[in-house]
Backbone as JSON Lines, residues from 0, in Angstrom:
{"i":0,"aa":"M","n":[95.91,78.43,95.48],"ca":[96.95,78.35,96.5],"c":[96.3,78.1,97.85]}
{"i":1,"aa":"S","n":[96.97,77.34,98.67],"ca":[96.47,77.11,100.0],"c":[96.72,78.37,100.85]}
{"i":2,"aa":"P","n":[95.97,78.5,101.94],"ca":[96.21,79.67,102.8],"c":[97.64,79.75,103.3]}
{"i":3,"aa":"D","n":[98.26,78.59,103.59],"ca":[99.64,78.6,104.04],"c":[100.58,79.1,102.95]}
{"i":4,"aa":"A","n":[100.33,78.68,101.71],"ca":[101.2,79.1,100.6],"c":[101.03,80.58,100.34]}
{"i":5,"aa":"V","n":[99.84,81.1,100.5],"ca":[99.6,82.52,100.31],"c":[100.35,83.31,101.39]}
{"i":6,"aa":"T","n":[100.32,82.82,102.62],"ca":[101.03,83.5,103.7],"c":[102.54,83.52,103.48]}
{"i":7,"aa":"V","n":[103.07,82.36,103.09],"ca":[104.51,82.31,102.83],"c":[104.9,83.21,101.65]}
{"i":8,"aa":"D","n":[104.07,83.19,100.61],"ca":[104.37,84.05,99.47],"c":[104.31,85.53,99.85]}
{"i":9,"aa":"A","n":[103.32,85.88,100.7],"ca":[103.22,87.28,101.12],"c":[104.45,87.67,101.91]}
{"i":10,"aa":"W","n":[104.93,86.8,102.79],"ca":[106.17,87.08,103.55],"c":[107.35,87.27,102.58]}
{"i":11,"aa":"Y","n":[107.41,86.42,101.57],"ca":[108.49,86.54,100.56],"c":[108.44,87.89,99.88]}
{"i":12,"aa":"Q","n":[107.23,88.28,99.42],"ca":[107.07,89.56,98.71],"c":[107.4,90.73,99.62]}
{"i":13,"aa":"L","n":[107.05,90.64,100.89],"ca":[107.43,91.71,101.84],"c":[108.94,91.78,102.0]}
{"i":14,"aa":"A","n":[109.57,90.61,102.02],"ca":[111.06,90.59,102.12],"c":[111.66,91.23,100.88]}
{"i":15,"aa":"V","n":[111.09,90.99,99.72],"ca":[111.57,91.61,98.49],"c":[111.47,93.14,98.62]}
{"i":16,"aa":"L","n":[110.33,93.6,99.12],"ca":[110.14,95.06,99.27],"c":[111.15,95.66,100.24]}
{"i":17,"aa":"R","n":[111.4,94.93,101.34],"ca":[112.37,95.45,102.31],"c":[113.8,95.42,101.78]}
{"i":18,"aa":"T","n":[114.1,94.44,100.95],"ca":[115.44,94.3,100.43],"c":[115.74,95.26,99.29]}
{"i":19,"aa":"Y","n":[114.83,95.33,98.31],"ca":[115.08,96.12,97.13],"c":[114.49,97.54,97.19]}
{"i":20,"aa":"G","n":[113.59,97.8,98.11],"ca":[113.0,99.12,98.24],"c":[114.03,100.24,98.44]}
{"i":21,"aa":"P","n":[115.01,100.03,99.33],"ca":[116.03,101.07,99.53],"c":[116.89,101.36,98.27]}
{"i":22,"aa":"W","n":[116.98,100.4,97.39],"ca":[117.77,100.61,96.15],"c":[117.14,101.64,95.27]}
{"i":23,"aa":"L","n":[115.87,101.93,95.46],"ca":[115.18,102.89,94.6],"c":[115.45,104.33,95.01]}
{"i":24,"aa":"S","n":[116.11,104.52,96.12],"ca":[116.43,105.86,96.59],"c":[117.48,106.49,95.67]}
{"i":25,"aa":"A","n":[117.22,107.74,95.29],"ca":[118.15,108.44,94.41],"c":[119.47,108.77,95.15]}
{"i":26,"aa":"K","n":[119.47,108.68,96.47],"ca":[120.66,109.01,97.23],"c":[121.75,107.92,97.14]}
{"i":27,"aa":"L","n":[121.33,106.7,96.79],"ca":[122.3,105.61,96.74],"c":[122.95,105.56,95.36]}
{"i":28,"aa":"P","n":[124.24,105.33,95.3],"ca":[124.94,105.22,94.0],"c":[124.77,103.8,93.44]}
{"i":29,"aa":"V","n":[123.6,103.52,92.9],"ca":[123.31,102.19,92.34],"c":[123.37,102.31,90.8]}
{"i":30,"aa":"P","n":[124.07,101.4,90.13],"ca":[124.1,101.45,88.64],"c":[122.68,101.36,88.07]}
{"i":31,"aa":"D","n":[122.49,102.0,86.92],"ca":[121.15,102.06,86.32],"c":[120.54,100.67,86.08]}
{"i":32,"aa":"E","n":[121.33,99.73,85.63],"ca":[120.82,98.41,85.33],"c":[120.32,97.73,86.62]}
{"i":33,"aa":"E","n":[121.04,97.87,87.7],"ca":[120.61,97.28,88.97],"c":[119.38,98.0,89.54]}
{"i":34,"aa":"R","n":[119.34,99.33,89.36],"ca":[118.15,100.08,89.81],"c":[116.91,99.67,89.03]}
{"i":35,"aa":"K","n":[117.09,99.43,87.73],"ca":[115.96,98.97,86.92],"c":[115.47,97.61,87.37]}
{"i":36,"aa":"Q","n":[116.41,96.7,87.67],"ca":[116.05,95.38,88.15],"c":[115.33,95.48,89.5]}
{"i":37,"aa":"A","n":[115.83,96.32,90.38],"ca":[115.2,96.51,91.68],"c":[113.79,97.09,91.51]}
{"i":38,"aa":"T","n":[113.64,98.03,90.61],"ca":[112.33,98.65,90.35],"c":[111.34,97.6,89.86]}
{"i":39,"aa":"D","n":[111.77,96.76,88.96],"ca":[110.91,95.7,88.43],"c":[110.49,94.72,89.53]}
{"i":40,"aa":"R","n":[111.45,94.36,90.39],"ca":[111.15,93.41,91.47],"c":[110.18,94.02,92.48]}
{"i":41,"aa":"V","n":[110.36,95.3,92.79],"ca":[109.48,95.97,93.75],"c":[108.09,96.11,93.17]}
{"i":42,"aa":"Q","n":[107.99,96.47,91.89],"ca":[106.67,96.6,91.26],"c":[105.95,95.26,91.23]}
{"i":43,"aa":"H","n":[106.68,94.18,90.93],"ca":[106.09,92.84,90.9],"c":[105.63,92.44,92.29]}
{"i":44,"aa":"A","n":[106.41,92.7,93.29],"ca":[106.04,92.34,94.66],"c":[104.78,93.1,95.1]}
{"i":45,"aa":"R","n":[104.71,94.37,94.74],"ca":[103.53,95.17,95.09],"c":[102.29,94.62,94.39]}
{"i":46,"aa":"L","n":[102.44,94.21,93.12],"ca":[101.33,93.66,92.36],"c":[100.83,92.35,93.01]}
{"i":47,"aa":"V","n":[101.76,91.46,93.33],"ca":[101.41,90.18,93.93],"c":[100.7,90.39,95.26]}
{"i":48,"aa":"L","n":[101.23,91.31,96.08],"ca":[100.59,91.58,97.39],"c":[99.19,92.16,97.2]}
{"i":49,"aa":"S","n":[99.01,93.0,96.2],"ca":[97.65,93.54,95.98],"c":[96.7,92.46,95.51]}
{"i":50,"aa":"I","n":[97.19,91.51,94.71],"ca":[96.35,90.39,94.26],"c":[95.98,89.5,95.46]}
{"i":51,"aa":"H","n":[96.95,89.24,96.32],"ca":[96.64,88.45,97.54],"c":[95.62,89.14,98.37]}
{"i":52,"aa":"D","n":[95.74,90.45,98.51],"ca":[94.81,91.22,99.34],"c":[93.39,91.14,98.81]}
{"i":53,"aa":"E","n":[93.23,91.15,97.48],"ca":[91.87,91.08,96.91],"c":[91.3,89.68,97.01]}
{"i":54,"aa":"Q","n":[92.14,88.67,96.95],"ca":[91.64,87.28,96.99],"c":[91.43,86.75,98.41]}
{"i":55,"aa":"S","n":[92.07,87.37,99.38],"ca":[91.98,86.91,100.76],"c":[90.74,87.51,101.42]}
{"i":56,"aa":"P","n":[90.04,86.73,102.2],"ca":[88.91,87.31,102.93],"c":[89.44,88.27,104.0]}
{"i":57,"aa":"Q","n":[88.74,89.36,104.17],"ca":[89.16,90.36,105.17],"c":[88.76,89.88,106.55]}
{"i":58,"aa":"L","n":[89.73,89.79,107.43],"ca":[89.48,89.36,108.79],"c":[89.08,90.58,109.64]}
{"i":59,"aa":"P","n":[88.26,90.35,110.63],"ca":[87.92,91.49,111.49],"c":[89.14,91.93,112.27]}
{"i":60,"aa":"P","n":[89.23,93.21,112.64],"ca":[90.39,93.67,113.41],"c":[90.43,92.98,114.75]}
{"i":61,"aa":"P","n":[91.64,92.82,115.3],"ca":[91.75,92.17,116.62],"c":[91.1,93.03,117.68]}
{"i":62,"aa":"P","n":[90.64,92.39,118.76],"ca":[90.02,93.21,119.83],"c":[91.04,94.12,120.47]}
{"i":63,"aa":"V","n":[90.57,95.23,120.95],"ca":[91.47,96.19,121.59],"c":[91.69,95.71,123.01]}
{"i":64,"aa":"V","n":[92.95,95.61,123.39],"ca":[93.3,95.21,124.74],"c":[93.89,96.41,125.43]}
{"i":65,"aa":"A","n":[93.29,96.8,126.53],"ca":[93.78,97.96,127.27],"c":[94.27,97.51,128.65]}
{"i":66,"aa":"F","n":[95.26,98.2,129.14],"ca":[95.79,97.88,130.43],"c":[94.88,98.48,131.49]}
{"i":67,"aa":"N","n":[94.48,97.64,132.45],"ca":[93.59,98.08,133.5],"c":[94.4,98.41,134.74]}
{"i":68,"aa":"Q","n":[94.66,99.69,134.96],"ca":[95.52,100.1,136.1],"c":[94.82,99.89,137.41]}
{"i":69,"aa":"R","n":[93.53,100.02,137.47],"ca":[92.79,99.88,138.74],"c":[92.46,98.42,139.08]}
{"i":70,"aa":"K","n":[92.73,97.54,138.18],"ca":[92.5,96.09,138.34],"c":[91.02,95.82,138.66]}
{"i":71,"aa":"T","n":[90.13,96.58,138.03],"ca":[88.7,96.32,138.2],"c":[88.26,95.33,137.13]}
{"i":72,"aa":"P","n":[87.19,94.6,137.38],"ca":[86.73,93.6,136.36],"c":[86.25,94.25,135.12]}
């Protein structure tokens, strides 16, 4: 996969987690069949994201930017 395709797929998997993650809450009255489907989709999204994480090179953390109140160089 190209880096762009990996990025788009990661965004898709994150959207799946945000969409179906709340369905896993026991507080919601979701039918068992739909809860099972949501569980499967969330597990798959987590698996794909973990695979992307292992295959992607780790980038260094961004530099820390601090606000300079005294406006010194």
